[in-house]
C-alpha positions as CSV (number, residue, x, y, z in Angstrom):
1,M,-11.4,28.8,14.0
2,S,-14.5,30.8,15.3
3,V,-17.2,31.8,12.8
4,T,-19.2,34.6,13.5
5,S,-23.0,33.9,12.7
6,S,-23.8,36.2,10.2
7,E,-21.0,34.0,8.4
8,K,-23.1,30.9,9.2
9,R,-26.3,32.2,7.9
10,A,-24.7,33.2,4.8
11,H,-23.7,29.4,4.1
12,R,-26.2,27.9,1.5
13,T,-26.1,24.1,0.8
14,P,-25.2,23.2,-2.5
15,S,-27.4,21.3,-4.7
16,L,-26.5,18.0,-6.2
17,L,-25.3,19.2,-9.2
18,V,-22.9,21.8,-7.6
19,A,-21.9,19.3,-5.4
20,A,-20.8,17.0,-8.0
21,I,-18.7,19.8,-9.7
22,P,-15.4,19.3,-7.6
23,A,-16.0,15.3,-7.8
24,V,-16.1,15.5,-11.8
25,T,-13.1,18.1,-12.1
26,L,-10.8,15.5,-10.2
27,I,-12.2,12.6,-12.5
28,V,-11.8,14.6,-15.6
29,L,-8.0,16.2,-14.5
30,L,-6.8,12.8,-13.1
31,G,-8.0,10.5,-16.2
32,G,-7.4,13.0,-19.0
33,G,-3.8,14.7,-17.2
34,Y,-2.7,11.8,-15.4
35,I,-3.7,9.1,-17.6
36,A,-3.6,10.5,-21.2
37,A,-0.9,13.4,-20.7
38,S,1.2,11.5,-18.3
39,L,1.5,15.0,-16.4
40,P,2.1,14.5,-12.5
41,V,-0.5,13.5,-9.9
42,E,0.2,16.7,-7.3
43,P,-0.5,19.7,-9.5
44,L,-3.7,18.1,-10.6
45,L,-5.0,17.2,-7.3
46,I,-4.4,21.1,-6.3
47,A,-6.2,22.2,-9.5
48,S,-8.9,20.0,-8.1
49,A,-9.0,21.8,-4.9
50,V,-9.0,25.2,-6.4
51,V,-11.9,24.2,-8.1
52,A,-13.3,23.0,-5.0
53,G,-12.5,26.1,-3.3
54,I,-14.5,28.6,-5.7
55,V,-17.4,26.2,-5.2
56,A,-17.0,26.6,-1.5
57,M,-16.9,30.5,-1.8
58,T,-19.7,30.6,-4.2
59,L,-21.7,28.8,-1.2
60,G,-20.6,31.6,1.4
61,Y,-18.0,30.2,2.6
62,T,-14.2,32.3,3.6
63,W,-11.0,31.9,2.6
64,D,-10.2,31.2,6.3
65,E,-12.6,28.7,6.8
66,I,-11.5,26.5,3.8
67,I,-7.9,27.0,5.0
68,G,-9.0,26.0,8.6
69,A,-10.8,22.6,7.5
70,I,-7.4,21.5,5.7
71,A,-5.4,22.5,8.6
72,E,-7.5,20.3,10.4
73,K,-7.4,17.2,8.2
74,I,-3.6,17.5,8.3
75,A,-3.6,17.6,12.1
76,K,-5.6,14.4,12.2
77,T,-3.4,12.7,9.7
78,M,-0.2,13.6,11.3
79,P,0.2,10.4,13.2
80,A,0.0,8.3,9.8
81,V,2.6,10.8,8.5
82,L,4.6,10.0,10.9
83,I,4.7,6.3,10.8
84,L,5.0,6.9,7.1
85,I,8.4,8.9,7.4
86,V,9.5,6.3,10.4
87,V,8.6,3.3,7.7
88,G,11.5,4.7,5.2
89,A,13.8,4.6,8.0
90,L,12.9,1.4,8.9
91,I,13.3,-0.2,5.3
92,G,16.9,1.4,5.0
93,T,18.0,0.3,8.3
94,W,16.7,-2.9,8.0
95,M,18.8,-3.4,4.9
96,A,22.1,-2.1,6.5
97,G,21.6,-4.4,9.3
98,G,21.2,-7.4,6.8
99,T,17.4,-8.3,8.3
100,I,15.7,-8.0,4.6
101,P,18.9,-9.5,2.7
102,M,18.8,-12.4,5.0
103,L,15.1,-13.1,4.7
104,I,15.5,-12.6,0.7
105,Y,18.6,-15.1,0.7
106,Y,16.6,-17.9,2.6
107,G,13.5,-17.8,0.9
108,L,15.5,-17.9,-2.8
109,K,17.2,-21.1,-1.2
110,I,13.9,-23.3,-1.2
111,I,13.2,-22.8,-4.7
112,N,11.6,-26.0,-6.2
113,P,11.2,-25.6,-10.1
114,Q,8.2,-28.4,-9.9
115,F,6.5,-25.9,-7.5
116,L,7.5,-22.6,-8.8
117,A,4.5,-20.8,-8.8
118,L,3.5,-21.8,-5.5
119,I,7.3,-20.9,-4.1
120,A,7.1,-17.9,-6.4
121,L,3.5,-17.0,-4.5
122,V,5.2,-17.6,-1.0
123,V,8.9,-15.9,-1.5
124,T,7.3,-13.0,-3.5
125,A,5.0,-12.9,-0.5
126,I,8.0,-12.9,2.2
127,V,9.8,-10.2,0.6
128,S,6.9,-7.8,-0.1
129,L,6.2,-8.2,3.7
130,C,9.8,-7.5,4.7
131,T,10.4,-4.5,2.5
132,G,6.9,-3.5,2.1
133,T,7.4,-2.9,-1.6
134,S,5.6,-5.0,-4.2
135,W,7.4,-3.5,-7.1
136,G,11.0,-4.1,-5.6
137,S,10.0,-7.6,-5.0
138,A,8.4,-8.2,-8.1
139,G,11.6,-6.6,-10.2
140,T,13.9,-8.5,-8.1
141,I,13.1,-12.0,-6.9
142,G,10.2,-11.9,-9.4
143,V,12.7,-11.5,-12.4
144,A,14.6,-14.3,-10.8
145,F,11.7,-16.4,-10.8
146,M,10.8,-15.7,-14.1
147,G,14.3,-16.7,-15.4
148,V,13.7,-20.2,-13.6
149,A,10.3,-20.6,-15.7
150,V,11.7,-19.6,-18.7
151,G,14.7,-22.1,-18.0
152,M,12.2,-25.2,-17.2
153,D,9.7,-23.9,-19.9
154,A,7.1,-23.4,-17.5
155,N,3.5,-21.9,-18.1
156,L,5.2,-18.0,-17.8
157,P,1.4,-16.2,-17.2
158,M,0.9,-18.6,-14.5
159,V,4.5,-17.7,-12.5
160,A,4.1,-14.0,-13.6
161,G,0.4,-14.3,-12.1
162,A,1.8,-15.8,-8.7
163,I,4.6,-13.2,-8.5
164,V,2.1,-10.6,-8.9
165,A,-0.5,-11.9,-6.2
166,G,2.6,-13.0,-3.6
167,A,4.0,-9.5,-4.2
168,Y,0.9,-7.6,-3.4
169,F,-0.3,-9.9,-0.6
170,G,2.7,-9.2,1.3
171,D,2.6,-5.7,0.4
172,K,-0.9,-5.4,1.9
173,L,0.2,-6.9,5.0
174,S,3.4,-5.1,5.5
175,P,3.5,-2.0,7.9
176,L,6.1,-0.8,5.9
177,S,4.0,-0.4,2.8
178,D,3.0,3.0,1.7
179,T,-0.5,2.0,0.1
180,T,-1.1,0.3,3.6
181,N,-0.1,3.2,5.7
182,I,-2.0,5.6,3.1
183,A,-5.2,3.2,3.5
184,S,-4.8,3.3,7.4
185,L,-4.3,7.4,7.3
186,A,-7.5,7.9,4.7
187,T,-10.0,6.1,7.0
188,G,-8.5,6.9,10.3
189,V,-7.7,3.4,11.7
190,N,-4.6,2.2,13.6
191,L,-2.3,0.6,10.8
192,F,-1.9,-2.7,13.0
193,T,-5.6,-2.7,13.5
194,H,-6.0,-2.1,9.5
195,I,-3.6,-5.0,9.0
196,R,-5.1,-7.5,11.2
197,H,-8.7,-6.7,9.7
198,L,-7.0,-7.3,6.4
199,M,-6.3,-10.9,6.8
200,W,-10.2,-11.7,6.7
201,T,-9.7,-11.0,2.9
202,T,-6.2,-11.6,1.9
203,V,-5.5,-15.0,3.9
204,P,-8.5,-16.6,2.1
205,A,-7.5,-14.9,-1.3
206,F,-4.2,-16.2,-1.0
207,L,-4.7,-19.8,0.3
208,T,-6.8,-20.0,-2.6
209,S,-3.9,-18.9,-4.9
210,A,-1.7,-21.5,-3.3
211,V,-3.9,-24.3,-3.8
212,V,-4.4,-23.5,-7.5
213,Y,-0.6,-23.5,-7.8
214,L,-0.3,-26.7,-6.1
215,I,-2.4,-28.4,-8.2
216,F,-0.9,-27.2,-11.3
217,G,2.5,-27.8,-10.0
218,L,1.7,-31.4,-9.2
219,Q,1.1,-31.9,-12.9
220,S,4.5,-30.5,-14.2
221,S,7.8,-32.3,-14.3
222,G,10.4,-29.9,-13.0
223,G,13.3,-28.2,-14.5
224,T,16.7,-26.5,-13.3
225,V,17.4,-23.2,-11.4
226,P,19.0,-20.5,-13.9
227,E,22.6,-19.1,-13.1
228,K,21.3,-15.7,-12.2
229,V,19.5,-17.0,-8.9
230,G,22.9,-18.7,-8.0
231,T,24.6,-15.1,-8.6
232,I,22.0,-13.2,-6.2
233,L,22.6,-15.8,-3.7
234,S,26.4,-15.5,-3.7
235,T,26.7,-11.9,-3.7
236,L,24.2,-11.7,-0.7
237,D,26.4,-14.5,1.1
238,S,29.7,-12.3,0.3
239,A,28.1,-8.9,1.4
240,F,26.4,-9.8,4.7
241,N,26.9,-11.8,7.8
242,W,24.1,-14.0,9.0
243,N,22.7,-15.3,12.1
244,L,19.7,-15.3,13.9
245,L,19.8,-12.2,15.4
246,L,19.1,-10.2,12.3
247,L,15.6,-11.1,13.0
248,V,15.4,-9.3,16.1
249,P,14.1,-6.3,14.4
250,V,11.4,-8.2,12.8
251,L,10.2,-9.3,16.1
252,V,10.3,-6.0,17.8
253,V,7.6,-5.2,15.2
254,L,5.3,-8.4,15.5
255,V,5.3,-8.2,19.3
256,G,4.4,-4.2,19.3
257,S,1.7,-5.1,17.1
258,V,0.4,-7.9,18.9
259,M,0.7,-6.2,22.2
260,K,-0.8,-3.2,20.5
261,M,2.0,-0.8,21.5
262,P,2.0,2.4,19.9
263,T,3.3,2.1,16.5
264,V,6.0,5.0,16.2
265,P,7.8,4.1,19.4
266,V,7.9,0.3,18.2
267,M,9.5,1.2,14.6
268,L,11.8,3.6,16.3
269,V,12.9,0.5,18.8
270,S,13.3,-1.7,15.6
271,C,15.2,1.0,13.5
272,A,17.9,1.2,16.5
273,T,18.2,-2.5,16.9
274,A,18.9,-2.7,12.9
275,M,21.3,-0.1,13.2
276,F,23.2,-2.3,16.0
277,N,23.3,-5.3,13.7
278,A,24.6,-3.0,11.0
279,V,27.4,-1.8,13.0
280,V,28.6,-4.8,14.9
281,F,27.7,-7.9,12.3
282,Q,27.7,-6.0,9.4
283,G,30.8,-3.8,9.7
284,V,28.3,-0.9,8.6
285,S,30.2,2.3,10.0
286,F,27.8,4.2,12.5
287,S,27.4,7.2,10.2
288,N,26.4,5.1,7.4
289,S,23.9,3.4,9.5
290,V,22.4,6.4,10.3
291,V,22.7,7.5,6.5
292,A,20.4,4.6,5.7
293,S,17.9,6.1,7.8
294,V,17.5,8.9,6.0
295,N,18.9,8.6,2.3
296,G,18.3,4.8,2.3
297,F,20.8,1.9,2.0
298,K,23.8,1.3,-0.6
299,V,25.8,-1.4,-1.7
300,D,29.0,0.5,-1.0
301,M,27.9,1.1,2.8
302,V,28.6,-2.7,3.2
303,G,31.6,-3.3,5.6
304,K,32.5,-6.9,5.3
305,S,36.1,-7.9,4.0
306,G,36.6,-9.0,0.4
307,F,33.4,-7.5,-0.8
308,Q,33.3,-5.6,-4.0
309,A,30.6,-3.2,-4.3
310,D,31.3,-2.5,-7.9
311,S,31.3,-5.9,-9.0
312,V,27.7,-6.2,-7.7
313,I,25.0,-7.0,-10.7
314,E,22.1,-4.7,-11.3
315,D,19.2,-7.2,-9.9
316,V,21.2,-7.3,-6.7
317,T,21.5,-3.5,-6.4
318,R,18.0,-2.7,-7.4
319,L,17.0,-5.3,-4.6
320,L,18.9,-3.7,-1.8
321,E,19.1,0.3,-2.6
322,R,16.0,1.3,-0.9
323,G,14.6,2.7,2.2
324,G,15.4,5.8,4.1
325,M,13.1,8.8,5.0
326,N,13.5,10.8,2.1
327,S,12.0,7.9,0.1
328,M,8.9,8.7,1.3
329,M,8.5,12.5,0.5
330,S,7.0,11.6,-2.9
331,V,4.2,9.6,-1.0
332,L,3.6,12.3,1.5
333,L,3.2,15.3,-1.1
334,I,0.3,13.2,-3.0
335,C,-1.1,12.6,0.4
336,F,-0.9,16.2,1.6
337,C,-2.3,17.3,-2.2
338,A,-5.5,15.0,-1.7
339,I,-5.9,16.3,1.9
340,A,-6.2,19.5,0.3
341,F,-8.8,18.5,-2.0
342,A,-10.7,16.3,0.3
343,G,-10.4,19.2,3.1
344,T,-11.7,21.8,0.7
345,V,-14.5,19.6,-0.6
346,S,-15.9,18.7,3.0
347,V,-16.4,22.4,4.3
348,S,-18.8,23.2,1.9
349,G,-20.6,20.0,2.6
350,S,-20.5,19.0,-1.3
351,L,-19.1,15.8,-0.2
352,D,-22.2,15.2,2.4
353,V,-24.6,15.7,-0.5
354,L,-22.7,13.8,-3.1
355,I,-22.6,10.6,-0.4
356,S,-26.0,11.2,0.9
357,S,-27.3,11.1,-3.0
358,L,-25.5,8.2,-3.9
359,L,-25.7,6.1,-1.3
360,A,-29.4,6.6,-0.5
361,P,-30.6,3.7,-2.3
362,V,-28.1,1.5,0.0
363,K,-29.8,-0.1,3.1
364,S,-27.9,-3.1,3.9
365,T,-24.3,-3.7,4.9
366,F,-23.6,-5.7,2.2
367,A,-24.9,-3.1,-0.2
368,L,-22.6,-0.8,1.5
369,I,-19.6,-3.0,1.2
370,A,-20.5,-3.6,-2.7
371,S,-21.0,0.4,-3.3
372,T,-17.3,0.8,-1.7
373,I,-15.7,-2.1,-3.8
374,V,-17.5,-0.4,-7.1
375,T,-16.3,3.1,-5.9
376,G,-13.0,1.8,-5.1
377,L,-12.9,0.1,-8.7
378,A,-14.1,3.0,-10.5
379,V,-11.3,5.4,-9.2
380,I,-8.7,3.0,-9.5
381,G,-9.7,2.6,-13.2
382,I,-10.2,5.9,-14.0
383,T,-7.0,7.6,-11.8
384,S,-4.8,4.8,-12.7
385,N,-3.2,5.9,-9.0
386,G,-3.7,3.4,-6.5
387,Q,-2.8,6.6,-3.5
388,V,-5.4,8.6,-4.9
389,S,-7.7,5.5,-5.2
390,L,-7.6,5.0,-1.3
391,L,-7.6,8.4,-0.2
392,I,-10.7,9.6,-1.9
393,P,-13.0,6.9,-1.4
394,G,-11.9,6.6,2.2
395,E,-12.1,10.2,2.9
396,M,-15.9,10.0,1.0
397,L,-17.2,7.0,2.6
398,R,-15.5,7.0,6.6
399,G,-18.5,9.1,7.8
400,E,-20.9,6.9,6.2
401,Y,-19.4,3.4,7.7
402,I,-19.6,5.5,11.1
403,K,-23.3,6.7,11.0
404,R,-24.2,3.2,10.3
405,G,-22.6,1.6,13.3
406,L,-19.8,-0.1,11.0
407,H,-15.7,0.0,12.4
408,P,-13.9,2.2,9.9
409,K,-11.5,-0.5,9.5
410,N,-14.2,-2.2,7.3
411,L,-13.9,0.5,5.1
412,S,-10.1,0.5,4.9
413,R,-10.0,-3.1,4.5
414,T,-12.6,-3.0,1.5
415,I,-10.8,-0.3,-0.4
416,E,-7.6,-2.3,-0.5
417,D,-9.5,-5.2,-1.9
418,A,-10.7,-3.0,-4.7
419,A,-8.0,-0.6,-5.3
420,T,-4.3,-1.6,-4.0
421,V,-4.3,-5.2,-5.6
422,W,-6.6,-4.1,-8.9
423,E,-4.1,-1.9,-9.9
424,P,-1.4,-4.1,-11.1
425,I,-4.1,-6.4,-13.0
426,L,-5.5,-3.4,-15.1
427,P,-3.5,-3.0,-18.3
428,W,-3.7,1.1,-18.3
429,T,-2.2,1.5,-14.9
430,S,1.6,2.0,-14.2
431,A,1.6,-0.7,-12.0
432,G,-0.2,-2.8,-14.7
433,A,2.7,-1.6,-17.3
434,Y,5.7,-2.0,-14.5
435,M,4.9,-5.5,-14.1
436,A,3.9,-6.6,-17.8
437,G,7.3,-4.9,-18.5
438,T,9.5,-6.3,-15.9
439,L,7.9,-9.9,-15.7
440,G,7.6,-10.2,-19.6
441,V,4.3,-11.1,-19.5
442,A,1.3,-9.3,-20.9
443,T,-1.1,-8.0,-17.9
444,L,-4.1,-9.8,-19.4
445,A,-2.5,-12.5,-19.9
446,Y,-1.2,-13.1,-16.2
447,M,-4.5,-11.6,-14.7
448,P,-6.5,-14.6,-14.6
449,W,-3.3,-16.1,-12.6
450,A,-3.3,-13.4,-10.2
451,I,-5.7,-15.0,-8.2
452,S,-5.7,-13.5,-5.1
453,N,-5.9,-10.0,-6.7
454,W,-9.3,-10.6,-8.0
455,I,-11.0,-12.8,-5.9
456,A,-10.4,-11.0,-2.6
457,I,-13.5,-8.8,-3.5
458,L,-15.7,-12.0,-3.7
459,F,-14.6,-13.0,0.0
460,A,-15.3,-9.1,1.0
461,L,-18.8,-9.6,-0.4
462,V,-19.3,-12.5,1.3
463,W,-18.6,-11.3,4.7
464,G,-20.4,-8.5,3.9
465,A,-23.6,-10.6,3.2
466,T,-23.3,-12.9,6.1
467,G,-21.9,-10.3,8.7
468,I,-18.6,-12.6,9.2
469,G,-15.8,-10.5,9.9
470,I,-17.6,-7.1,9.9
471,A,-16.5,-5.2,12.6
472,K,-19.3,-3.5,14.5
473,L,-19.2,-0.1,16.3
474,T,-20.1,0.1,20.3
475,P,-22.5,2.9,20.7
476,E,-19.7,4.6,22.9
477,E,-17.1,4.2,20.0
478,Q,-19.5,5.5,17.2
479,E,-20.4,8.6,19.6
480,A,-16.8,9.4,20.2
481,L,-16.0,8.8,16.2
482,E,-19.3,11.1,15.3
483,A,-17.9,13.7,17.7
484,E,-14.5,13.4,16.1
485,A,-15.5,13.6,12.4
């Protein structure tokens, strides 16, 4: 949108005090409204955007300029928005085709009570990786593992911590995860590029956790697996037909990632393959496979003879009934509201003034990584919302990383390390409350055992200090990204 020279001359640069008004408003509204009053996040973000808009207008910016900046940011995020929508379809079709149920089934079959925490870590990680939902894996497979732990009189905080650690490790590396997609969206980084770069911190954190659980497992005497696990296995076995072709949708995504092919076409091919499996191997009607891609999978879609959907226990229903494009609409709504705030703040230059002031003392890459971690922890601690805690720091700090010649994927990785995985180990967040209520262990009790959730930031700091795993931009890439910003 063109702006006349007179309009440009009317623009004023905000002082630090004025620039801070939208950010302080956001913190107050989210901290007070979301945490204290349990209000929805979306209207609080919109209210913050209104305040930011008023600030912009007092600085001489017009409504057309403000809405133009918002529209520009939405246009830039549309590829990531499309990925989020396709992710919903992917989960629904993978459920209908038996891909996710098969991975859960064989994951549960390897339970060895002596190494319960280690197996809980691995299996919940696999389930989260395949489903893209940490809450879902913890609330289903995690509950089954807690039943095992109670039956064998195991260390309940350790097992709960292992479940949380595994659930969030898999969630971070899953292309189906909403937070992983949002981190990619907020920083303008390709989804699979973001996931690959995450491994610099997530894999060492995961291995550290595994070693700790292995050591403690070797000191235990084992126990018995409770009946609930057997019920889940028998129900899955009665509902689905297993064969290796059910893994083809997973291979499509993995091969597409390795070959760096466009994300959306790869996921659509995977959806089509899963729908083929649903119709041919699982007896799901074609119309139901299409419905599953939109509204999510339901157990009454199962077409295997002899299966009784009304006899399925709640744990299995909760595990399987998910996915569909509609399941992503609430996530997208939060994204659009946050983008409205970010666009309004950026048009007035308030964001630039605020970031320049905050990062003025920051000279080194290590200091920038440390500042990002502090920002992420502060936002997740104040807002208690994992999605907002990725969107706001990602928008705020992306330009600074580019200006310093650092690839934005360093930022996307660090905000996940300092926000996504910290949410379930803070007692006052919804994730912390959910995990505590679901697993039956207080958040602060399992927090020390959710090792990979809190130790990832230590690896992030080590890489920042040594330069290992820190991706630099070429001069050409830096110029292109600066021009794009």
